N, C-alpha and C positions, 0 to 999 in steps of 0.2 A: 869191440869193433862193430858190434851190432847196434849200439846206441848211436855211434857216429853216422852209420847208414840211415838209421831212423831219423836223426836230427837233420841230416841233409835232405832226406826225402820229405820231411815235414816242411822244411823251408822252401824247397822247390814247389811243393804243392800249395804253399801259401797259408799253411795253418796258423802262422803267426798273426794273420789278419782276421781269422775267424774264430779264435778262441775266446774265452770269457774275458781275459785280460787284454784283449786286443784294442781297447779304446785308447790306452796310452800309446800304443804303436801307431794307430791312425792319426793321433795328434801330432806325433813327431814327423810322420811321413808327409802330412799336409803342410806342416811348418817348413820342412825341407824343400817341398815342391814349390811353395810360395817364394822361398828365398832364391831358388833356381830360376823362377820366372822373372824375379826382379833383376837378377844378375844378367840374364839374357837380354832383358829389355834395356838395361843400362849400357850393355855392350853394343847393341844396335844403335842407341842414341849417340854414343861416342863415335862410332864409325860414321854416322850421318854427319856429325858436326865436323869430323875430320875432312870429309869430302867437301863440305861447304867452305871450310877454311882454306883448302887448296884452291878451290874455284875463285874465292875472293882475292887470294894472293895473286892468282894469274890475272884477274881483272885489274887489280892494282898496278901490276907491272905494265899492262897494256896502256892504262891511263897515264901513268907516269911518262912512258915513252911518247904518247901523243902530246903530253904537255910540253915535253922538251922539243919536240918537232915544231909545235906551234910557236914556242918561244923563239926558236931559231928563225922561223919565217918572219915573225914580227920584227926581230932585230935587223934582218936584211932589209925589210920595207922601211925601217926608220933611218937607214943610212942616207946621208946627204946626196951621195951619187945616185942612188935609186930614185929619190924624190926629184932630183934634177932631170933624170931621163923621163920620168912620168910627166913632168911639168912641160918638157919640150914637146912631148907627143900631143898634149892638148893645146899647144900654142902659147904657153907662158915662157917668157924669156927673163933672165936676170936683169936687173936694172943697171944702166950704164952710168947713171949719176949716183954718187953716194947719198945716203939719207941725211937730212938735216935734223939737228937736235933742237927741239923746241923747249925752252925753259919757261916755267910759270912761276911768277913771283906774286906773293899775296901781300897786300898792304894792310897793316894793322890799324 
């Protein structure tokens, strides 16, 4: 029981870092700390990319909706009835005489 208490006390005091054989312990601790820093850094990068992806998806949905709206407006302005109304507003009227077909023949 006495050795267990001594071992626990030595561990809490940090004697495993100050003994003669502590060089191996320091190498392992530094290696683990570097791995932890890499893991934390990559987790933050993943979170940042996730936020950017969600922002880009939101922007994509907005642009798609805008594209559909503009397409609908364009289809309405291309309709013959809309064009006739706009032409009447500026003073243009449909022709009362039908158009004549002109045929061109070439001589060889």
